[in-house]
N, C-alpha and C positions, 0 to 999 in steps of 0.2 A: 504493500500500500504506500510505503514511503517513496518507492520508485515511481509509482503512478502519480502521486501527488507532485513530485519534483518535475516529472515530464509535462504534466498538465498545468503546472504553475499555480496549484491550489493547496489548501491545507488538508491534513489527514481526515478531519471531520467531514469535509466536502466529499472526499472519495468514499467515505463510509456511507454518507447519505445516498450517493448515486448507486453504490453497490446494493444497498438494502431497499432501494426504491422509496426513500423518504422524501418529503417535500422540502422546500426551502432552497432549491438550486435552480439557477436560471437555465434556460434551454441551451444557451451558448456554452456555459460552463459545463453542463452535463455532456454536451457533445465533445468537448475537449477531453473530459475524463474518459469517456468511452473510446475515443481515439487512442489515448495513452494505454488503456487496458488492452485494446487489440494489438497495439504495437509491441507491448511487453509480454503478451501472453498471460496476463494476470488471471488467476482463478481464486475465488473466495475459499478460505479455509473453513469448511463447515464444522470441523471438529472444534476449532477455536470458538466458532459462533455458538455451538451448543454449550460450551463451558461458560460463556458470557451470559447467554439468555436462558439457559435451562430447557430449551425446546429444540427438537431436531427437525421440525417441519416435515415429518414423515408420519404416515398412518399405515397400518398393516391390515390386509384383507385375507382372511382364511376362508376359502370356499371348498366345495366338494370336488369339482373337476372343471378346470378351465376349458376342456374340450367339449363340455356339455353346452349345447346352444342356449340353454336357459341362462347360463351364467355370463355369457358374453355381454349382453346389454347391461346386466347388473354391474359387472366389473367396470365397464366403460362409464356408467353413470357415477360410480364411486370415484373414479379417477378424475372426471370432469369437475365434480364438486370440490375434491381435494385440491385440484389445480387452481380453482377460483380462489381458494384460501391460501395459495402459495405453498402448498404442501405436495410432497412426492408420495406416490402410492407404491407399496411393496406388497406383492401378493404371492400366495402359494396354495396348492391343492392338498386337501386331506385324504383324498381317495376314499372318503366315507369310513375312515379308520380313526376311532377315538384317540388312539395312542399317537398317531401321526398328527392329528389336530392339536393335541396338547403340546407335542414337541415343537410344532411349527409356531403356535401362538407364543410359547415361552421363548423361543428363539427370536421372534420379533420384539418381544419385550426386552430381551437381553441387549438388543440393538437400539434400545431406548426410543421406540416409536412413541409418538405422543398419544395415539389412540389406536384401538383395534375394532374392526368390524368382523364378526365371526358368523359363519354359517355352520352351526354345530354338527359334528358327527357323533359326539358322545352325549351322555345324559347327566354328567356330573362335572360342573365347571367351578367347583370350589378351589381348584388349583389357581384360578385367576384372582381370587380374593386379595392376596398380598399385592398383586400388580395394580389392582383397582384402588386399593388403599394408598398405594404409592403415587397415584395420580394418573394412571393410564386409563383414559376414558374408553369405555367398552360398550358397543351396541351389537346386539344379535339380530340376524336377518333370516327370514324364511322359516326358522324354527326357534322356539324359546330356549333360553339357557336352562341348564339342569342344576337344581339345588342351590341356586343363588338368585338374588333379586337384581335384575338388570333390564335395561331398555330392550325392547324387541319390536321389529317391524315384520308383519306377516301378511300373507294373502288369506282371504277367507276360504280356506281349504274345505271346511265342512260344508259351508253354504254353496260353494261352487260345485262340489260333487253331488250334493243333494239336488241342485237344479239340473245338472246334466243327466242324472238318472231319471228325474221326474220328466224330463223332455222325452226320453225313450219310452217311459210308461204312457205318456200322453199320446205317443204314436202307436199304441196298441200292444207293446211288448209286456210280457208277464214273466218271462224267464230271462233274466239279465245277469250276465257274469261280471265279476269284478276282478281285475288283474292289477296288482299293486307292488310296491317296493317292500323292503324289509319291514316287518312290523315294529321294530325298535325305532323307526324313523317317524318323527312327529307328523310330517305331512302325509305319510302313508296311512297312519292310523286315523287321522282326521278325515281323510277322503273316504276311507272304509266306513267310518261312522256316518258320513253323509250319504253314502250308498245305502246303508242299512236303514237310515231314517227315511229316505225316499221310498224304499220298499215297504216299510212299516206304514207310512202315511197312506199308501195305496192298498193296504191289507194284503200284501204279497209276501210269500216266504222268501228267505234268502238261503237257499240250500247250501250246505257245506261244500258240495262239489262245484258250486258256482263261484266260489271265492278262492283266490290263490294269491298269496303274498310271498315275496322272496326276492332273490337276485333279479336284476333287470337284464342279465345276460340273455342274448337272443335265444339260445338253446332252451333255457329254462322257461322263458315266456312262450315260445312256440309250442313246447310240449304241453304246457298248461292250457294254452288256447285250444289246441286240438282236442284235449280231453273234455273241455267244456262243450265242444261242438259235436260230441258223439253221444250215442245212446238215446233212450226214450225221453230223457229229461234234458236234452241238448238245449243250450241257450239260443235265443233268436237275436240277442243283442249283447254287446260287450261294452263295458265302461273301463277304459284303460287309465291307470293311475298316474302316469307321467309320459313325457314325450318319447322317451326311449322305449317304453312298453308299447306305446301306440304304433311306432314305426314297425316293430316286429309283428304286431297284430295285423297291420295292413298287409304285410308280406304273406302271412298265413291265409288271410281272407282272399287275397288275389288268386290263389290257386284252388279255392274251395269249390266253385261251380254253383253256389247258391247264395242268395243275398243274406248277409248278416249285418245288422245295424251296428254302428260304432260311434261312440263319443269318447274323445280323449281329453285328459286334463293336461294343459299346456299346449300352446300353439307351437308349430314347428315349420321350418322352411319348406316350401312347395306343397303344403297341405291343401292349399286352394287349387292346385293344378292337377291333383289326382282325380280320377274318375271312378266313383263320385268324390268330390272334395270332402275332406275330413272335417266333421263337426267337432269343435273343441270348446272346452272351458278355458278361456284365456286369462292368464295372469299378466301383470305389467312389471317385468323384472327391472326395467330401467327406473320406474318410480320407486320400487322397493329399495334399490340402491341409493337413489337420490334422497329419499326421506330419511333413510338410516344415516347417511353421511351428514345431512343437515343436522340431525340430532346429535351426532358425534361432535360436530364443531360448536354446537350450542354448549355442550358439556365442556369442551376445551376453552370456551370463552368465559367459563365460570358461572354459567346460568344455574341457579338453584331450582332445579326442576324435579318434581316427583318422578319416580320410575314409571315408565309408560309402556303400554302394550298397544301398538298401532296396527290395526287390521285393515288392509286395503281390499276393495271389492274385486271380484272377478266378473267376467261376462261371457255368455254363451254366443259362439259364432256358428250359425247353422249353414253348412255347405253341401249337405246331401247325404253323407254317410249316416248321420244320426236321424235322418228322416225316412230311411228305408222301412217299409212295413214288415211285419212278421211274415215269414214264408208261409204260404197256404198249406 
Protein backbone atom coordinates (compact mmCIF):
# COMPACT_ATOMS: atom_id res chain seq x y z
CA UNK A 1 0.00 0.00 0.00
CA UNK A 2 2.93 2.34 0.68
CA UNK A 3 4.20 1.75 -2.86
CA UNK A 4 0.73 2.43 -4.30
CA UNK A 5 0.38 5.60 -2.23
CA UNK A 6 3.80 6.81 -3.34
CA UNK A 7 3.16 6.12 -7.03
CA UNK A 8 -0.29 7.76 -6.93
CA UNK A 9 0.90 10.70 -4.85
CA UNK A 10 -1.69 10.14 -2.10
CA UNK A 11 -1.74 9.05 1.54
CA UNK A 12 -2.15 5.50 2.86
CA UNK A 13 -5.69 6.26 4.09
CA UNK A 14 -6.74 7.26 0.58
CA UNK A 15 -5.44 3.95 -0.81
CA UNK A 16 -7.31 2.11 1.93
CA UNK A 17 -10.54 3.91 1.08
CA UNK A 18 -10.23 3.08 -2.62
CA UNK A 19 -9.37 -0.58 -2.00
CA UNK A 20 -12.28 -1.03 0.42
CA UNK A 21 -14.79 0.93 -1.66
CA UNK A 22 -15.27 3.63 0.99
CA UNK A 23 -16.55 7.16 0.18
CA UNK A 24 -14.61 10.39 0.42
CA UNK A 25 -12.30 10.04 -2.60
CA UNK A 26 -12.64 12.13 -5.77
CA UNK A 27 -13.05 10.32 -9.09
CA UNK A 28 -9.74 11.71 -10.34
CA UNK A 29 -7.84 10.51 -7.24
CA UNK A 30 -9.58 7.12 -7.35
CA UNK A 31 -8.49 6.75 -10.98
CA UNK A 32 -4.84 7.52 -10.08
CA UNK A 33 -4.91 4.97 -7.27
CA UNK A 34 -6.36 2.27 -9.56
CA UNK A 35 -3.73 3.01 -12.19
CA UNK A 36 -1.00 2.62 -9.54
CA UNK A 37 -2.57 -0.62 -8.33
CA UNK A 38 -2.60 -2.01 -11.89
CA UNK A 39 0.96 -0.87 -12.57
CA UNK A 40 2.34 -2.41 -9.37
CA UNK A 41 0.20 -5.56 -9.35
CA UNK A 42 -1.08 -4.80 -5.85
CA UNK A 43 -3.47 -7.31 -4.26
CA UNK A 44 -5.27 -6.74 -0.97
CA UNK A 45 -4.09 -8.99 1.88
CA UNK A 46 -7.35 -10.53 3.07
CA UNK A 47 -5.67 -12.30 5.98
CA UNK A 48 -4.57 -8.95 7.39
CA UNK A 49 -8.04 -7.55 6.72
CA UNK A 50 -9.61 -10.38 8.74
CA UNK A 51 -7.32 -9.67 11.69
CA UNK A 52 -8.28 -6.00 11.58
CA UNK A 53 -12.03 -6.28 11.00
CA UNK A 54 -12.84 -9.70 12.48
CA UNK A 55 -14.81 -10.69 9.37
CA UNK A 56 -13.79 -12.77 6.37
CA UNK A 57 -16.53 -11.61 3.97
CA UNK A 58 -17.19 -15.26 3.11
CA UNK A 59 -20.21 -17.51 3.62
CA UNK A 60 -20.39 -21.27 3.31
CA UNK A 61 -23.08 -23.33 1.60
CA UNK A 62 -23.48 -27.04 2.33
CA UNK A 63 -25.88 -28.73 -0.07
CA UNK A 64 -26.71 -32.25 -1.13
CA UNK A 65 -25.34 -32.46 -4.65
CA UNK A 66 -24.28 -29.65 -6.98
CA UNK A 67 -25.06 -31.93 -9.94
CA UNK A 68 -28.76 -32.06 -8.98
CA UNK A 69 -30.70 -29.58 -11.18
CA UNK A 70 -32.71 -28.45 -8.16
CA UNK A 71 -29.63 -27.03 -6.44
CA UNK A 72 -28.24 -25.07 -9.39
CA UNK A 73 -30.71 -22.14 -9.14
CA UNK A 74 -30.53 -22.25 -5.34
CA UNK A 75 -26.74 -22.07 -5.37
CA UNK A 76 -26.78 -19.21 -7.89
CA UNK A 77 -29.28 -17.22 -5.81
CA UNK A 78 -27.17 -17.62 -2.67
CA UNK A 79 -24.09 -16.51 -4.59
CA UNK A 80 -25.82 -13.43 -6.02
CA UNK A 81 -27.10 -12.24 -2.63
CA UNK A 82 -23.70 -12.86 -1.05
CA UNK A 83 -22.03 -10.92 -3.87
CA UNK A 84 -24.42 -7.99 -3.36
CA UNK A 85 -23.18 -7.90 0.24
CA UNK A 86 -19.54 -8.00 -0.87
CA UNK A 87 -19.07 -11.60 0.27
CA UNK A 88 -17.58 -14.65 -1.42
CA UNK A 89 -19.45 -17.97 -1.45
CA UNK A 90 -17.68 -21.27 -0.70
CA UNK A 91 -19.77 -24.38 -1.26
CA UNK A 92 -19.56 -28.14 -1.10
CA UNK A 93 -21.73 -31.25 -1.45
CA UNK A 94 -22.61 -33.60 1.40
CA UNK A 95 -23.73 -36.41 -0.95
CA UNK A 96 -26.63 -36.97 1.48
CA UNK A 97 -24.12 -38.27 4.06
CA UNK A 98 -24.57 -36.85 7.61
CA UNK A 99 -20.91 -37.42 8.47
CA UNK A 100 -19.74 -35.65 5.33
CA UNK A 101 -22.14 -32.79 6.05
CA UNK A 102 -20.68 -32.37 9.54
CA UNK A 103 -17.12 -32.59 8.25
CA UNK A 104 -17.76 -30.00 5.55
CA UNK A 105 -19.65 -27.58 7.79
CA UNK A 106 -16.95 -27.67 10.46
CA UNK A 107 -14.21 -27.29 7.84
CA UNK A 108 -15.93 -24.12 6.61
CA UNK A 109 -16.18 -22.85 10.19
CA UNK A 110 -12.48 -23.60 10.72
CA UNK A 111 -11.80 -21.33 7.75
CA UNK A 112 -13.73 -18.64 9.60
CA UNK A 113 -16.69 -18.13 7.29
CA UNK A 114 -18.99 -15.44 8.66
CA UNK A 115 -22.11 -17.52 8.08
CA UNK A 116 -23.38 -20.92 7.00
CA UNK A 117 -26.32 -22.00 4.86
CA UNK A 118 -26.97 -25.71 5.29
CA UNK A 119 -29.19 -28.15 3.44
CA UNK A 120 -29.00 -30.87 6.06
CA UNK A 121 -28.28 -34.51 5.42
CA UNK A 122 -28.33 -35.46 9.10
CA UNK A 123 -30.87 -35.04 11.88
CA UNK A 124 -28.61 -33.87 14.73
CA UNK A 125 -26.96 -30.46 14.39
CA UNK A 126 -25.85 -29.94 17.96
CA UNK A 127 -22.28 -30.04 16.64
CA UNK A 128 -22.90 -26.51 15.31
CA UNK A 129 -23.93 -25.03 18.67
CA UNK A 130 -20.37 -23.92 19.62
CA UNK A 131 -19.93 -22.31 16.20
CA UNK A 132 -23.24 -20.46 16.45
CA UNK A 133 -22.37 -19.25 19.95
CA UNK A 134 -19.04 -18.04 18.55
CA UNK A 135 -20.92 -15.86 16.07
CA UNK A 136 -21.28 -17.97 12.90
CA UNK A 137 -24.75 -17.04 11.63
CA UNK A 138 -26.51 -20.21 10.41
CA UNK A 139 -29.63 -20.72 8.31
CA UNK A 140 -31.03 -24.07 7.15
CA UNK A 141 -32.72 -24.52 3.78
CA UNK A 142 -35.11 -27.12 2.32
CA UNK A 143 -35.07 -29.16 5.55
CA UNK A 144 -35.08 -28.09 9.20
CA UNK A 145 -32.16 -28.46 11.59
CA UNK A 146 -32.16 -31.42 13.95
CA UNK A 147 -32.12 -30.94 17.73
CA UNK A 148 -31.22 -27.25 17.64
CA UNK A 149 -33.28 -24.08 17.27
CA UNK A 150 -32.30 -22.34 14.03
CA UNK A 151 -33.76 -20.36 11.14
CA UNK A 152 -35.08 -22.50 8.30
CA UNK A 153 -36.56 -21.75 4.87
CA UNK A 154 -38.68 -24.54 3.37
CA UNK A 155 -41.08 -25.31 0.57
CA UNK A 156 -44.59 -26.48 1.43
CA UNK A 157 -43.76 -30.14 0.83
CA UNK A 158 -46.85 -31.49 2.57
CA UNK A 159 -49.29 -29.14 0.85
CA UNK A 160 -47.66 -29.52 -2.55
CA UNK A 161 -47.82 -33.32 -2.45
CA UNK A 162 -51.36 -33.26 -1.15
CA UNK A 163 -52.44 -31.01 -4.03
CA UNK A 164 -50.60 -33.13 -6.60
CA UNK A 165 -52.25 -36.36 -5.47
CA UNK A 166 -55.65 -34.63 -5.17
CA UNK A 167 -55.21 -33.59 -8.81
CA UNK A 168 -54.85 -37.25 -9.82
CA UNK A 169 -57.87 -38.23 -7.70
CA UNK A 170 -59.93 -35.48 -9.35
CA UNK A 171 -59.02 -37.06 -12.69
CA UNK A 172 -60.67 -40.33 -11.66
CA UNK A 173 -57.71 -42.28 -10.24
CA UNK A 174 -58.24 -44.46 -7.19
CA UNK A 175 -55.08 -46.57 -7.17
CA UNK A 176 -52.17 -44.16 -6.92
CA UNK A 177 -48.57 -45.10 -6.18
CA UNK A 178 -46.02 -43.03 -4.28
CA UNK A 179 -42.30 -43.26 -5.04
CA UNK A 180 -40.01 -41.26 -2.77
CA UNK A 181 -36.56 -40.72 -1.34
CA UNK A 182 -35.09 -42.18 1.89
CA UNK A 183 -37.58 -42.00 4.78
CA UNK A 184 -34.99 -40.30 7.02
CA UNK A 185 -35.14 -37.22 4.77
CA UNK A 186 -37.57 -34.54 5.91
CA UNK A 187 -38.84 -33.69 2.42
CA UNK A 188 -39.54 -37.35 1.63
CA UNK A 189 -41.59 -37.91 4.79
CA UNK A 190 -43.51 -34.65 4.35
CA UNK A 191 -44.41 -35.51 0.76
CA UNK A 192 -45.47 -39.00 1.82
CA UNK A 193 -47.62 -37.42 4.52
CA UNK A 194 -49.22 -35.21 1.87
CA UNK A 195 -49.91 -38.27 -0.31
CA UNK A 196 -51.55 -40.12 2.58
CA UNK A 197 -53.61 -37.05 3.51
CA UNK A 198 -54.96 -36.67 -0.02
CA UNK A 199 -55.88 -40.35 -0.18
CA UNK A 200 -57.57 -40.16 3.23
CA UNK A 201 -59.45 -36.98 2.22
CA UNK A 202 -60.95 -38.95 -0.68
CA UNK A 203 -61.69 -42.02 1.45
CA UNK A 204 -59.16 -44.09 -0.50
CA UNK A 205 -56.76 -46.71 0.87
CA UNK A 206 -53.01 -46.29 0.50
CA UNK A 207 -51.98 -49.91 0.12
CA UNK A 208 -48.51 -50.83 1.32
CA UNK A 209 -47.59 -52.12 -2.14
CA UNK A 210 -48.38 -48.67 -3.57
CA UNK A 211 -45.73 -46.90 -1.49
CA UNK A 212 -41.98 -47.21 -1.98
CA UNK A 213 -39.27 -45.10 -0.34
CA UNK A 214 -35.52 -45.53 -0.66
CA UNK A 215 -32.58 -44.65 -2.85
CA UNK A 216 -33.22 -42.50 -5.90
CA UNK A 217 -30.83 -44.66 -7.93
CA UNK A 218 -32.51 -45.53 -11.26
CA UNK A 219 -32.39 -49.31 -10.77
CA UNK A 220 -34.18 -49.13 -7.43
CA UNK A 221 -36.82 -46.70 -8.68
CA UNK A 222 -37.41 -48.62 -11.93
CA UNK A 223 -37.88 -51.91 -10.06
CA UNK A 224 -40.33 -50.32 -7.61
CA UNK A 225 -42.26 -48.64 -10.43
CA UNK A 226 -42.67 -51.89 -12.36
CA UNK A 227 -43.84 -53.68 -9.22
CA UNK A 228 -46.59 -51.09 -8.69
CA UNK A 229 -47.74 -51.46 -12.28
CA UNK A 230 -48.21 -55.23 -12.09
CA UNK A 231 -50.89 -57.52 -10.64
CA UNK A 232 -54.62 -57.16 -9.99
CA UNK A 233 -54.10 -54.08 -7.76
CA UNK A 234 -51.79 -52.28 -10.21
CA UNK A 235 -51.80 -48.52 -9.85
CA UNK A 236 -53.22 -46.34 -12.61
CA UNK A 237 -51.24 -43.25 -11.55
CA UNK A 238 -47.91 -42.47 -9.91
CA UNK A 239 -46.83 -39.57 -7.73
CA UNK A 240 -43.03 -39.21 -7.89
CA UNK A 241 -41.39 -37.65 -4.85
CA UNK A 242 -38.59 -35.66 -6.55
CA UNK A 243 -37.13 -34.84 -9.97
CA UNK A 244 -34.66 -37.75 -10.07
CA UNK A 245 -37.43 -40.23 -9.29
CA UNK A 246 -39.68 -38.61 -11.89
CA UNK A 247 -37.11 -38.97 -14.68
CA UNK A 248 -36.73 -42.70 -14.01
CA UNK A 249 -40.51 -43.19 -13.88
CA UNK A 250 -40.84 -41.41 -17.25
CA UNK A 251 -38.37 -43.89 -18.75
CA UNK A 252 -40.28 -46.88 -17.35
CA UNK A 253 -43.64 -45.56 -18.55
CA UNK A 254 -42.25 -44.87 -22.03
CA UNK A 255 -41.86 -48.60 -22.63
CA UNK A 256 -45.11 -49.68 -21.00
CA UNK A 257 -47.67 -49.62 -23.80
CA UNK A 258 -50.59 -48.36 -21.69
CA UNK A 259 -51.33 -44.92 -20.24
CA UNK A 260 -50.34 -44.31 -16.64
CA UNK A 261 -50.84 -40.85 -15.19
CA UNK A 262 -47.84 -39.17 -13.56
CA UNK A 263 -47.31 -36.14 -11.34
CA UNK A 264 -43.80 -35.34 -10.11
CA UNK A 265 -42.61 -33.16 -7.25
CA UNK A 266 -40.02 -30.67 -8.62
CA UNK A 267 -39.90 -29.33 -12.13
CA UNK A 268 -37.04 -30.40 -14.40
CA UNK A 269 -35.54 -29.41 -17.72
CA UNK A 270 -37.43 -30.53 -20.85
CA UNK A 271 -40.45 -31.70 -18.81
CA UNK A 272 -42.65 -29.56 -21.04
CA UNK A 273 -41.23 -31.03 -24.26
CA UNK A 274 -42.02 -34.69 -23.52
CA UNK A 275 -45.20 -36.21 -24.95
CA UNK A 276 -47.24 -35.91 -22.88
CA UNK A 277 -45.57 -33.11 -20.97
CA UNK A 278 -44.91 -33.99 -17.34
CA UNK A 279 -47.25 -32.46 -14.79
CA UNK A 280 -45.29 -31.29 -11.76
CA UNK A 281 -45.59 -29.69 -8.36
CA UNK A 282 -43.02 -26.92 -8.79
CA UNK A 283 -40.87 -25.40 -6.09
CA UNK A 284 -38.89 -22.19 -6.47
CA UNK A 285 -35.32 -23.09 -5.49
CA UNK A 286 -33.98 -19.66 -6.41
CA UNK A 287 -36.39 -17.99 -3.99
CA UNK A 288 -35.46 -20.52 -1.31
CA UNK A 289 -31.81 -19.57 -1.69
CA UNK A 290 -32.51 -15.85 -1.86
CA UNK A 291 -34.75 -15.75 1.22
CA UNK A 292 -32.32 -17.87 3.23
CA UNK A 293 -29.33 -15.69 2.32
CA UNK A 294 -31.23 -12.49 3.06
CA UNK A 295 -32.00 -13.93 6.49
CA UNK A 296 -28.35 -14.84 6.97
CA UNK A 297 -27.17 -11.30 6.26
CA UNK A 298 -29.82 -9.88 8.57
CA UNK A 299 -28.25 -12.02 11.29
CA UNK A 300 -24.76 -10.90 10.31
CA UNK A 301 -25.89 -7.27 10.51
CA UNK A 302 -26.83 -7.87 14.14
CA UNK A 303 -30.63 -7.94 13.76
CA UNK A 304 -32.26 -9.24 16.96
CA UNK A 305 -34.77 -11.53 15.29
CA UNK A 306 -36.62 -14.51 16.75
CA UNK A 307 -35.81 -17.86 15.17
CA UNK A 308 -38.09 -18.29 12.17
CA UNK A 309 -39.56 -21.05 10.02
CA UNK A 310 -40.35 -19.61 6.59
CA UNK A 311 -42.44 -21.86 4.33
CA UNK A 312 -42.75 -20.97 0.65
CA UNK A 313 -45.69 -22.12 -1.51
CA UNK A 314 -45.51 -24.60 -4.37
CA UNK A 315 -47.72 -24.64 -7.47
CA UNK A 316 -49.06 -27.31 -9.80
CA UNK A 317 -48.13 -27.09 -13.49
CA UNK A 318 -50.49 -29.26 -15.57
CA UNK A 319 -48.85 -30.42 -18.80
CA UNK A 320 -50.67 -33.62 -19.75
CA UNK A 321 -49.18 -36.59 -17.90
CA UNK A 322 -51.16 -35.86 -14.73
CA UNK A 323 -54.37 -35.44 -16.70
CA UNK A 324 -54.40 -38.91 -18.33
CA UNK A 325 -57.56 -40.82 -17.29
CA UNK A 326 -57.42 -44.29 -15.74
CA UNK A 327 -57.06 -47.07 -18.27
CA UNK A 328 -60.40 -48.66 -19.07
